[in-house]
N, C-alpha and C positions, 0 to 999 in steps of 0.2 A: 504494500500500500504506500503511495507517495506520502512523504512527510507532511506536506501541506494539508492533505486530506485528513491525516491523523489529527493534527492540531484543530482542524475545523470541528471534528467530532468532540474533542475535549471541551472546547470553550463555548461552543453553541449550546451544550448541555449544562454549562455552568459547573463542570466538575472541578473539585479542589485538586491541588497538586498531588496529594497521596493517591487519589483515585486515578489520576493520569499515570502515575508510576505503576499502579497495579495493572492498568490496561496495557501499558507498554510491555510489562512483564508477560502478560497473557499473549501478546502478539509475538514476542521474541522467544518465549519459552522460559524466561528467567522468572523465579519466584522470590520476591523480596520478603524480608523478615517482617512479621506482623507484630505491632505493639499491642499489649493487653488492653482491652477496653477499660475506660475509666467508669467505675460504678459509683452511684451515690453512696454517701456515708450514712449508715444507720445511726441516728441520734439515740443516746441513752434515754430510757424511760424515766419519768420523775420518780422520786423516792417512794418506796412501797408504803401503803397505808399501814400503820402499826397493827400488828396481830393482837387479837384479844387475849388477855390473861385474866385469871380468876382472882383479881385483887380489887378491893373496894375503891371506888372513886371518892376522893375527899369531899365531904360536905354533901348537901342535898340540893339537887337542881329544883328551881322554882318555876313552874309552868302555869301561865294564865292564858286561857282561851276564851275570847268573847265571841259566842256563837249567836248573838242576838240580831244580827243584820240579815233579816229574811229577804229584804228587797234585792240585795246584791249577792246573797249567798256566799259572803266572804267572812271568814273567821280570822279575827285579829289575834295575833299571838305575841306574848311577851315571855321570854325565857331567860332566866338568870343561871349562869353556869359558874360554879366555883372553880378557880384556877388551880391546877395541880402544881405546875412549875412556872412561875412568872419568868419572862425573858425568853421563853422557848415557843416554838410553833405548836399550836393546838389544831388538831383536825377534828372537825365535827361532821357527823354522818347523817344523811337523811335515809331512813329505812328503805331498803330495796327488796330484799328477799323476805316475803311475809308468810308467817306460819298460816296454814290453812289454805293458802292459794297455791302452794307448791311451786312458786315461780317468782321471777323478778318483776313483781307487779307494782311495786312502789313507784309512783309517778312524781318525780322531782319537778316536773313542769308546773305542778299545782302549787309550788312554793314560790312566792314573789315578794318583792319589797324588802329584801334582807338588809338590815342595818345592824352593825355591831358597834357597841360603845363600851368604854371603860374609863372611869374617873371623869365622866363628862365629855370625853373626846370620842370622835368617831374613828374607828379603826378600819383599815382596808382589809378586805377578805379576797381570797383567790380560789376559784373552783379548780379542782384537780383536772388536768387535761386528759387523763385516762379514765378515771372514775368520776363521772359527772355528779354522783351523789355525795361527793366529799368536798368539804369547804375548809380551807386553811386560813388560820389567823395567827399573825405574829403577836404574841402577848407582851406588852411592854413590862419592863422591870417594875416591881412594886405593886403590880395589879393583882388583886385578890379574886376578882370575879368579873365576868363579862355580862353585859346586858344586850340581849338580842331582841329585835322586833322584826316581824315579818307577817305575811298573810298566807292562809291556805285558801285557794280559790276553788271552791267546790263547783263541779260542772253545773251549768245552768240548763243545759239540755242533754238528752241522752246520746247525741252524736259525739259528744266530747267525753263520755264516761258515765259511770253510774251516778245518778242524781241522789245526793245524800242530804239535801236541804230542800224542804218544800214549805209552803205556807203553814202547814200544820205539824210537820215532823222534822226533827234534826237528828242525824246520826253522827256521832263523833268517834272516829277511829284515831286513837292517840298517835299511831305511827304516822298519820298524815300531817300532824301539827308539831312533830318532834324533830329536833336535832340533838344528837347525843355524842359525847366524846369517844373517839376511836381508842382502841387499845385495851378495852375492858369488856368483860362479860356483861350482858344486859342485866343479869341477876345481881351484879355487883355495883350497879348505879342506882342510887335512890332519887326518887322524884316526888315532889309534893305538887299536886295539880289542883287548880281551881277552874271552874267552868261557869260562864255567865250565859243564862238563857233568857228568852223573851219573857216579859212580865206575865205571871200567872201560869207558866208552864211547869210541868213536873218531869222527872227523869227516872230511868231505871238503869242499873249497872251493877256489876259484881263488886265494884269499888265501894268501900264503906266510908262513912263520915269519921270525924275525929273521935267520936264516941264508940266506933266499931259497929254501928248499926246503919241500916239503909237510911239515906239522907235525901233531902230536897232543898231547893234554893232558899236562901234567906230572904229577908225583906228587900235586900239590894239586888236580888236576882242571881247572886253567886252561889254555886254549890262548892263546898269545901271538902276535899277528900283527905283521908289520912295518908301519910307518906307510904309509898310502895316502891318496890324495885321497878326498874324500867321494864323488865320482863313481865311482871304482873300488870303494870299499867297498860302496855300494848295489848295484853291479853284480856283487857277489861273495857271494852267499848261502852258507849252510852247511846241509848235511844231516849229522846225527849220529845214531848208533844203538848200541843194545846189540849188534846183530849187524851187522858191517861187513866189507866186502871191497873191495880196490882192485885193478883190473886195468889194466896198462899196455897201451895199444892200438897203440903204435908200437914199433919196434925200439929197443933201448938206444942212446942217443946221437943220436936223431933231433931236429933243431931244432924248437922249438915243439911239444913232445909232447902227446899226448892220452891221458887216462885215464878209466876208468869206475869211479866210486865208488858202491858199492851198500849199501843198508840194507834191512832187511826185518823183518817181525814174527817170523819164525822163521829160524834159521840155514840150514835146508835149502833155503829159497827163493833163496839166493845161489849154489847149485851150478849151474854151466853146463857143458855138454858142450864138448869141443874144437871141434866144428863150430859151436856157437852163439857161442863166443868168436871164432872166425875170421870169422863174419859181421859182428861188430861191428868187428873190425880192418879188414875189407874196406870197411866204411862209411867209415872214415877215409881209406883209400887212394883210394876212388872219389871222395870229396869233394875231395881234393887234386888228383886228375886233372882234375876238372871246373873248379875255380876257379884252380888254378895257383899259389896263394899262401896263406899262413896269416896272418891278421891278428890273431894273439894270441900272447902270450908262452908260454902253455901253455893247455890246455883241459881242463876237468874236467866230465864228465857227472856230475850228481848224480841218482841213480836209486833210487826207493823202491818196494817192493812191500808193500802194506798194505791191510787192511780199515778201519783206524781213521784213519790218517794221510791227510789229504785228497789226492785226485788233483790233478795239476797238470801243466802244460806251459808253462814260462815261459823266455824266452830271455835270455841275457846274452852279452857278447862273449867272455868267457873261460870260461864255464860255462853250464849250463842246469839248471833244476829239472824233474824228470820223475817223476811219481807215478802208478802203475797198481795194479790189483788183483793179489792173489797169483796165481801160476801162469804168469808170463811165460816162465820157462825150463821149468818142469815140464810145462805144457800146450802146448809149442811146436808140435806137429803139429796140435793141435786149434784153437788160437786165434791168429789173425793180427791181430786188430783194433788192438792197441796197438803194433805193430812199425813204424809210420811215425812214432811220436812222437819217438824219438831222432833220426832223420834230419831231421825238420822243425826241431827246435830247434837242431840242429847247423848247418843251412844258415843260420839266423838270425845266426850269427856274422859271415857275409859280408853277407847281405841283411837289413838292419834295424838291425844294430849298427855294422858298418864303413861300409857304404853306407846312408845314412839320409835319408828325405825331408826336404827343407829346412823344410817347414812343421810337421813333427813334432818336430824337434830343439828342445830348450830348454836354457838354461844351468843351470837348477836345477829343483826338483820342485814349485814352486808357481805356475808359469806355465802357462796352458792349452796343450794340444797340439792340432794340427789334423791330420786323418787322410785328406786327399784322395787320397794315393797308396798306401793300404793294399792296393790290388789288385796292386801290385808287391811291397810289403813282405811282406804275408801271402800274397797269391795266388800269386806266383811261388815263395815258400818252400814253399807247399803242393804245388806242381807238382814242385819238385826233391826235396822229401821223399819224395813218391810214387815218383819215378824212382830215387832213390838206394836206397830200400828194395829195389827190384827188382835194381838193379845189384850190390848188396852181398850178396844172398842172404838178407836179412832176410825178404823175401817171394819166393815163386816167381812166375814170369810169370803163371801161371794165377791165383794169389791177387791179383796186381796188377790183372789184367783184371776179376776179380770185383768188386774194390773200385771200380774205375773205372765199371763198369756200374751199381752201386748209386748212385754219386755222380751219374751222368748222369740216371738215372731220377728221382731225387729232385729234381734241379734242373729237369728238363724239365716236371715236374708242379707246379712252384712257382707257385701261383695269384697271389701278390703281385707277380709281374713285370708283371702287367697295369697296375699303377698306380705301382710304385716301381722305378726303374732301379737297376742295380748300383752306379753311382757314389754314389747316395744312401745305400746301406747302409754305406759307409765312415764315416758319421756315428754309427753305433751307440754307440761309446764316449762321444762328447761329448753324446749324447742321454741318457746315464745308463741306457741300456737293456741294455747288454751284461752278461751274467751273470744277468739276471733272466728268469724263465720267461715265456713268452707262450702264452696259451690258443689263439690262432689263428696260430701261428708261420708257416705257409706262406703266409698271406695278409698278415700284417704284415711278413714277411721279417725277417732278422736279419743276422748277420755273413756274408752270402753271398759276400762278396768273397774268402773263402778258397777255397771249392770251385769257384765259377763261374769265377774267374780261372784255375784249373787248366785249364779247357776253353779259355779264351782263349789260354793259352800253349801248349797242345797244338795249337791252330789255327795259332799263329805258327810253331811248330816244323815242322809238316808243310808249311806254305806256303814257308818258307825252304828246306826240302829239295827241294820241287818246283821252285822258282825257280832253284836252284843245281845241279840234276842230282845231288842227294844229297851234294854236297861240303861244304855248310855246314848248321848246325842251331842250335838254341838253346844248345847247348854253347858255341858260339863267342861268343854274346852273354854268357853267364855268365862266361867267362874275361875278356872285354874289359871288362865292366861291374863285376864284383865282384872280379876277380883282380888288377887293376892296383893296386899300392900307391901311396901318396902319392908325388909326384914326388921328394921329398927324403927319403923313408923306405924302409927295407928291410922285408923280411918281419917280421912281429911288431908292426907299427905298430898302435896301438889307438885313435888319434884318429879320430873319425867323419869321413867324407867325404860331404857332403850332395849331393842331386840334385833336379832338377825334371823335370817332364813332358818338356820339350824334350831333356833329357839322355838319357832313355830312347829317344825317337824317333831321336835322332842316332846312338846306338850300334846300334840295330836296322838303320839304313841302312848302317852300315859292314859289316854281315854280309850283308845282301841288300837292295838298293835297292827301295823300295816306298813307298806313301803310308801310312806307319805311323801317323801322327797320325789320319788318317781311320779306319784299321783299328781303332785302340783306342777312339776316341770313339764310333764306331758301336756297338761292343759294350758300352761302359760306360754310354751315355746312352739307349739304346733301351728302350722298354716294349713289351710284347706277349707273345704266347704262345711257348713253346718256348725251350729253352736253346741257346746257340751250339754247334752240332754239326758245323760244316763240318770242323773238325780231325779229328773221329772218322772221318768218311767218307774224308777224305784220307789217314788213317793206315791204311786198308785194313780197317776194322772197322765194324760196325753194331750198334745196340741191338735185341735181340729179347726175346721174353717166353716164359718157361717155367713149368711148373706146380710145380716144386720149387725150393727156395732154393739159392743157390750155396753152395759151401764157405766162401766168405768170410763170407756172411751168418750161417751157422750158427756160425762161430767169431769173430764180431766183438766179443765182449764184453770182450776184453782181460784175461781172467782172471776167476775166480769160477765160480759154479755155473750150469749150464744153466737151472735153474729161475728164475734171476733175470732171464733174458732176456725181453723183450717179444715177443709174437706180432705180427709185422709184416705187416699186410694193407693197407699203404698204397696198393698199386696194384690192389686189387680193391674191397673195401668202402670203403677210405679211412680205416682206423683202425689204431692201434697199441695192443695190449691187454697190460696187465701180467699177471703170474702170477696175481693174485687176481681178474682180470676187469675191473679198472678201466681206463678208457680214458685212456691217456697222451696220445694225440693223435687228433684228427679232422680230416681234410683238408677244406679249404674247398671247398664246392660238390661234394663227393664223394657217392656213393650214401648213405653213413652220415649225412652232413650233411643231405642232402635229406630223410632219414627222421626228422630231429629229434634226432640224437645230438650230444653235446657232450663235450669233455674233462671228466674228473672223474666222469662217470656210470660205473656198474658193471654189466657183463653178469652176470646171475645165472643165466640159463638159455638154452639154444639148442634150438630145436624142443621146448620144454617138458621138457628134461633139463638137469641142472646143467652149468654152463659148464666145458668143458675145451678146450684149444687144438685138439686133434685133432677134437673134436666140431664146433667152429665151422668148421674147414677142410673137413670132410666135408660140412657143410651148404652151403657155398659151391659145392663141386664138384657136389653133387646138383641144383643149380638151373640147370645149363647149359641145360636144355630149358625153363626158365621155369615148370615145373609145381609147384615147391615152394619158394617164396620163403623166404629166411632169416628165421626167426621168433625174435626175441630178447625176453627178459624183462629189463628194465633197471631199475636202482635209482638214484634221484637224491635224496640226503638220506633222508627217510623215506617217499618216494613210489615206487611201482612202476608201470610201464606196459609194454605190449607194443608192439613195433616190428616191422614187416615190411619187408624190403629185397629188392626183386626185381632183384638183380644176376645177370646171365647170362654174365658173362665168365670165370667160374671163377677159380681161383687164378692169380695173375700175379706172377712174380718176374723181375727183369731179368738179362740176360746179354749178352755180346758174341759176335758171330759174324763170321767172316772174310767179306769181300767177294771173291768169286772173281775172279781175273785182275788183282788190284791189288797193288802193293807193300806189304809188311808194315812200314810205318814205325813202328808202335807197338812191334813186336818189336825194331826197330833202336834205338828210344829206350830200351827196357828193358835192352838188352844191356850187360854190363859192359865198361868201357873197358880195353884191354890195357895 
């Protein structure tokens, strides 16, 4: 190649000199030496947050929370922090990993307006560049305490999070309004809290007043609590309301008593019949008979009925947060859906709070939790919550069977079990997925360890009964595993007692010898079709299909209007349809899925007539002979299209039916203990 042509190639392309040399080498056959590429330099991370040690923080933190601003739903916070070592850097943490949520659910974005002062001067603070929940303050020499002011901005609408402040109800979770010093166990930090409520309001909490008794606001609107460890404070939220009622669920003088603290949008929603009150008292009685000990000094159900205050079910050792739609008492005979909530959260005082998985327990709220044993923590709690609802009369045996049938049918059709085992679903919290919607939930799976583990423990219960000629059952496991207090403690101990997989297996073997490790691992680790239903058959019942919904399904809304319920066609077309025709869910690989339907689409018409639930149900029934496929007009965004689904199985709803000639072990499980 002529030299002039070569240079034209170099400079017309804008090649730098090294590139020119490389090209010359390629043309001539010479290979020049290559210099090592220059890589960016990795900067060192900031100093690590101090690891917690079990040493007392000097002094008592003073926390004041003004929750009286209902208009803006802003809680004003003042916090006084005694200083450990003046002249050094202090790190304050906003709780991130929260017990009961099994995830990093603490939202530091809800903290705003942070000002730090000492000796009348404002101090600069710095957020950690790696852990956004950590704040650093350089403490001047001679300073004995810091004064902090900031706000907790409770969500105003549901799109920004759970609404915890409404015109009639306020919920205070202390972790949301708290900064605490790093480097110490939460149990080693003492806090004295005060809470201001709107005029005339009352409150319920496991926290006690300075006299050790349940307390209410003074004439100035402030509730003053006795000093408590940060661990106890965070584990003792508050429900307060314009309309409030407290019911004692134990006889006067009962040690470690239980009470129901109720708030609601309207005062009439707090009115319960004597029979309804007795069912809640029987819940406490049956739980005590099951576990044999109370690992709390006192226990306070916090219970809200509201359309605006966010729904919740969150466990604590000496209380629980429970929020449902209105109608819990008023629609008692029509709606059973929410009546396993209180039993579930109550069981958690034993299972999850007192007995806690060793890999889930952490000494404070900014260390990651691990959730490998949630199939016992949540799964067996779901099982006992279901059973105690039946034993106490919160649910009838028929309602309990209806609920179980729906659970079994839902799990048996769960497409995601083909690729994802139950053990892996315990990672939902650490994946950051829990609480977020999933378009293809049955394929992706979610927190299935709740309900599927219910079937595992039903399987274990019936197997124990069979092996021991009905002399032993899971009741014996519950008393042995959850009912035994610490060796050196009496009833009322609140210190957690941790456990591992081998502890579960060992206790099961004391009840009925078996290869329980293999039993559990096979059910936790397998993939493939079908839910674990051996326990159902051994209980004397089987799953069948009917053309009408069960009473449970019709009343499963937990309060509210019938019009708000979805039309559930999960076991026929494979869809769940909202009142306006929008598809809430489409089952993976179902007839609707194969026809091209997806969540978020809207059914506009059925058989060329406007959508109505009864019209769609009639169309499904009419195609049993295959002569008139279900014709839908659906809308997706601004586009419309017609869809035809040739489903010939008619309407299908699950139910349980007795297996003739077998013992009714399910009936024995549901029967109240004398």
